C-alpha positions in Angstrom: 9.6 0.3 -1.0 7.1 3.0 -1.4 4.6 3.8 1.4 1.6 5.9 1.9 -0.7 6.1 5.0 -2.7 3.0 4.3 0.4 0.9 3.7 2.4 1.8 6.9 1.1 -1.2 8.8 1.9 -3.5 5.9 5.4 -2.0 5.5 6.1 -2.3 9.2 5.0 -5.9 9.2 7.1 -6.7 6.1 10.2 -5.1 7.5 9.8 -6.7 10.9 9.5 -10.0 9.2 12.5 -9.5 7.1 14.6 -8.4 10.0 13.4 -10.4 13.0 12.0 -13.6 11.4 14.0 -14.1 8.2 17.3 -12.5 9.4 17.6 -10.3 6.3 20.2 -7.6 6.8 19.9 -5.9 3.4 19.7 -2.1 3.6 16.2 -0.8 3.0 15.0 2.5 1.5 11.5 3.8 2.3 10.2 6.2 -0.2 7.2 8.5 0.6 5.4 11.6 -0.4 5.5 14.2 2.5 2.1 15.6 1.4 0.5 12.1 1.7 2.1 11.2 5.0 0.9 14.5 6.6 -2.7 13.1 6.3 -1.9 10.4 8.9 -1.7 11.3 12.6 1.1 8.8 13.3 2.8 9.4 9.9 6.0 7.4 9.5 6.5 7.0 13.3 6.2 3.2 13.3 8.8 2.9 10.5 11.1 5.5 12.0 11.1 3.4 15.2 12.5 0.5 13.1 15.3 2.8 11.7 17.0 2.8 15.1 18.5 -0.6 14.3 20.2 0.9 11.2 20.2 0.0 7.5 16.8 1.8 7.0 16.7 5.2 5.3 13.9 7.5 4.3 13.7 9.2 0.9 11.2 11.9 0.0 9.3 12.0 -3.3 8.5 15.6 -4.2 8.0 15.3 -7.9 4.3 16.3 -8.5 4.0 13.6 -11.2 5.4 10.8 -9.0 2.0 9.7 -7.7 0.3 6.3 -7.6 2.1 3.9 -9.9 4.7 6.4 -10.9 6.0 6.6 -7.3 7.6 3.1 -7.8 9.2 4.2 -11.1 10.6 7.3 -9.3 12.0 5.3 -6.4 13.8 2.8 -8.6 15.1 5.6 -10.9 16.5 7.6 -7.9 17.5 4.8 -5.6 20.9 5.2 -3.9 21.6 1.5 -4.5 23.3 0.1 -7.6 21.5 -3.2 -7.3 17.9 -3.0 -6.1 15.2 -5.5 -5.1 12.1 -3.4 -5.1 9.2 -4.7 -3.0 5.7 -3.4 -2.7 5.0 -2.7 0.9 2.3 -5.4 1.1 4.7 -8.1 -0.4 6.6 -10.3 2.0 9.3 -12.9 1.3 9.1 -16.2 3.0 12.9 -16.5 3.0 15.8 -14.0 3.2 15.8 -12.8 -0.4 19.5 -11.8 -0.3 20.5 -14.8 -2.4 18.6 -13.5 -5.4 21.6 -11.1 -6.1 23.8 -14.2 -6.5 21.6 -16.2 -8.8 23.0 -17.1 -12.2 20.0 -15.5 -13.9 20.6 -12.1 -12.2 24.4 -12.3 -12.7 23.9 -13.1 -16.4 21.2 -10.5 -17.2 21.2 -7.9 -14.4 17.4 -7.9 -14.4 14.8 -10.4 -13.1 11.1 -9.9 -13.5 8.0 -11.9 -12.4 4.9 -12.9 -14.3 1.4 -11.8 -13.7 -1.7 -14.0 -13.8 -2.3 -12.9 -17.4 -1.0 -14.0 -20.7 -2.1 -13.6 -24.3 -4.4 -16.6 -24.2 -6.2 -15.2 -21.1 -5.8 -11.6 -20.2 -8.1 -9.0 -18.5 -5.8 -6.2 -19.9 -6.1 -7.4 -23.5 -2.3 -7.4 -24.1 -2.3 -9.8 -26.9 -1.4 -9.9 -30.6 -4.3 -7.6 -31.4 -3.4 -4.9 -28.8 -2.6 -1.4 -30.0 0.2 -1.3 -27.5 2.6 -2.9 -29.9 2.0 -0.1 -32.4 2.4 2.5 -29.7 5.8 0.9 -28.8 6.7 0.5 -32.5 7.8 -3.0 -31.9 6.5 -6.5 -32.9 4.2 -8.5 -30.7 5.9 -10.5 -28.0 4.2 -13.7 -26.9 4.8 -14.0 -23.1 3.3 -13.6 -19.7 2.4 -10.1 -18.6 4.6 -8.7 -15.8 3.7 -8.3 -12.2 5.8 -5.6 -10.6 5.2 -6.2 -6.9 8.9 -7.2 -6.9 11.6 -6.1 -9.4 15.3 -7.0 -9.3 17.5 -4.7 -11.3 21.2 -3.7 -11.6 20.7 0.0 -12.1 24.2 0.7 -13.3 24.0 -2.0 -15.9 20.5 -1.0 -17.0 20.5 2.8 -16.9 19.1 3.0 -20.4 16.0 0.9 -20.0 15.3 2.6 -16.6 15.4 5.9 -18.4 12.9 4.5 -20.9 10.6 3.3 -18.1 10.7 6.8 -16.6 9.7 8.2 -20.0 6.9 5.7 -20.3 5.5 6.6 -16.9 6.0 10.4 -16.8 5.5 11.5 -20.4 2.4 13.5 -21.1 0.0 12.6 -22.5 0.3 9.1 -21.2 -1.2 7.0 -24.0 -0.8 3.7 -22.0 -3.4 5.0 -19.5 -5.5 7.2 -21.8 -6.0 4.4 -24.3 -6.2 1.7 -21.6 -3.3 -0.2 -23.3 -1.6 -1.2 -20.0 -2.3 -0.9 -16.3 -0.1 1.3 -14.1 3.6 0.5 -14.0 3.3 -3.3 -14.1 4.4 -3.9 -17.7 6.5 -0.8 -18.2 9.7 -2.6 -17.2 9.5 -5.5 -19.7 8.3 -3.1 -22.4 11.4 -0.9 -21.9 13.8 -3.9 -21.8 12.1 -5.5 -24.9 12.1 -2.2 -26.8 15.9 -1.7 -26.3 16.6 -5.4 -26.8 18.5 -5.8 -23.6 18.5 -9.0 -21.6 16.3 -9.9 -18.6 15.1 -13.1 -17.0 11.4 -13.7 -16.5 10.6 -16.2 -13.8 9.2 -19.3 -15.5 6.9 -20.5 -12.8 3.4 -18.9 -13.1 2.1 -17.3 -9.9 0.3 -19.4 -7.3 -2.5 -18.0 -5.2 -2.8 -18.1 -1.4 -6.2 -17.8 0.1 -8.8 -19.4 2.3 -11.0 -22.5 1.7 -14.7 -22.4 2.5 -15.6 -26.0 2.2 -14.5 -26.9 -1.3 -14.6 -23.3 -2.5 -11.4 -21.3 -2.7 -11.0 -17.5 -2.4 -7.5 -16.3 -3.3 -6.4 -13.0 -1.9 -2.6 -13.2 -2.3 -0.4 -13.5 -5.4 2.4 -16.0 -4.7 5.6 -15.6 -6.7 8.5 -18.1 -7.0 12.3 -17.9 -7.3 14.4 -19.1 -10.3 14.2 -22.7 -9.0 10.4 -22.6 -8.8 10.2 -22.4 -5.0 7.8 -20.1 -3.3 9.4 -16.8 -2.4 7.0 -13.8 -2.2 3.5 -13.5 -0.9 1.9 -10.3 -2.2 -1.2 -9.5 -0.2 -2.6 -7.3 -2.9 -6.4 -8.0 -2.3 -6.6 -7.5 1.4 -3.9 -5.4 2.9 -2.9 -5.6 6.6 -4.3 -2.8 8.7 -3.7 -4.0 12.3 -7.2 -2.7 13.1 -10.6 -4.3 13.4 -12.4 -4.4 10.0 -16.0 -3.6 9.2 -15.9 -5.2 5.7 -15.8 -8.8 6.8 -18.5 -11.4 7.6 -18.8 -12.7 11.1 -17.5 -16.0 9.8 -14.1 -14.3 9.0 -14.1 -12.2 12.2 -14.3 -15.3 14.5 -10.6 -15.7 15.0 -8.9 -17.9 17.5 -6.3 -15.3 18.4 -6.2 -11.6 19.3 -5.0 -10.2 16.0 -7.6 -8.0 14.2 -6.5 -8.9 10.6 -8.0 -12.2 9.7 -5.9 -15.2 8.8 -6.3 -15.5 5.0 -3.7 -18.2 4.0 -5.1 -21.6 4.7 -4.4 -23.0 1.2 -2.0 -22.5 -1.7 -3.3 -23.2 -5.2 -0.6 -23.8 -7.8 -0.4 -24.6 -11.5 0.9 -28.0 -12.6 4.1 -27.8 -14.4 3.0 -30.5 -16.8 0.1 -28.4 -18.1 0.3 -26.1 -21.1 0.3 -22.3 -20.7 -3.1 -22.1 -22.4 -4.5 -24.1 -19.4 -3.3 -21.5 -16.9 -6.6 -19.6 -16.4 -7.1 -17.6 -13.3 -10.7 -17.0 -12.4 -12.0 -13.9 -10.6 -15.2 -14.1 -8.6 -16.9 -12.5 -5.6 -17.7 -14.1 -2.3 -20.5 -13.0 0.0 -18.1 -13.1 3.0 -16.3 -10.0 1.6 -17.4 -6.6 0.4 -18.4 -6.3 -3.2 -15.2 -4.4 -3.9 -13.0 -7.4 -3.2 -12.6 -10.3 -5.6 -11.3 -13.8 -5.2 -8.7 -14.9 -7.6 -7.4 -18.4 -8.5 -9.6 -21.4 -9.1 -12.9 -21.5 -7.2 -12.9 -25.3 -7.1 -9.2 -26.3 -7.4 -9.8 -29.9 -6.6 -12.0 -30.2 -9.7 -9.3 -28.8 -12.0 -6.9 -31.0 -13.9 -4.3 -28.2 -14.1 -4.2 -26.8 -10.6 -3.7 -28.4 -7.2 -4.2 -27.2 -3.6 -1.9 -27.6 -0.6 -2.6 -26.7 3.0 -0.3 -23.9 4.1 0.1 -25.4 7.5 2.1 -28.2 5.8 4.5 -25.8 4.1 7.8 -24.3 5.4 6.4 -20.8 5.7 3.3 -21.8 7.6 3.8 -19.4 10.5 4.7 -16.3 8.6 1.2 -14.9 8.4 0.8 -15.0 12.2 4.0 -12.9 12.5 2.7 -10.4 9.9 -0.7 -10.0 11.6 1.0 -9.5 15.0 3.4 -6.9 13.6 0.6 -5.1 11.8 -1.3 -4.9 15.1 1.8 -3.6 16.8 2.2 -0.8 14.3 -1.5 0.2 14.5 -1.9 0.1 18.3 1.4 0.9 19.9 2.2 4.0 17.8 -1.4 5.2 17.4 -1.7 5.2 21.2 1.6 7.0 21.5 0.3 9.7 19.1 -2.9 10.1 21.0 -1.2 10.4 24.3 
């Protein structure tokens, strides 16, 4: 897990949920840049408080090139663990993810990746048969979902070579992926490296669902939902509205009117999923704005899921992980208030 000041509350909430709600005892590495954390008054204090229970270590990133997306590549490349489940700090499992290391797919390939919303039939990144990225990679076009790297499961000893290539893709200058806008950040670098070297990996077959909030019959998705190898919900990646634990100024009064004391609004009322009987070409994720949010935030999913033949909506309150968002919001508030007040005093 890589953190920077704006992600401390999210990381704290995710780790508390892993430990205290899900009972996960996997060791955790926290990677950070000291120059970034010095900008925050409380710094890593909330997370260091969690380290008292053990199995939580802190690793510094001092490479000047390991910024933004490259920080993830750096952390995976330099991890002390042989087998790694990398999680973005704003990505929370709904079950103890330890079992992933024992799945047949991981044991067979040593690498499990997850799909993005986008595929060659519908992509905002234009990674399709006509993309120049295949010429840059000097490899034939591969028809598959793009990758979402909010979670990556890798056996580092088994896959040292593709990890070396991922590092090259991320750190080589000039970076033609970014300069020519052929790929976005680190998200596809892993599958590109594995494909280039023709080494095995398993891509989760269930397309992402979307968690969000319903306003009447209109849906605003703010969280990418990923599944395990059996198609069951496993990760909720709050990538559109991160937890802060603080009162927000970018929300409408409709969202601020909460029935509890937690400053982060509850955003998971519904889960919109793709029907497994539909063709990939029918998996089309829409992006639109909603007046209840700032113009910088976009709603993903299907705006009117009940009108789609290929998507369906379920109430989160009816699902097994219904209470997990409340835990996250409480933990985020704890990180923001308890430790900020301690710093000020």
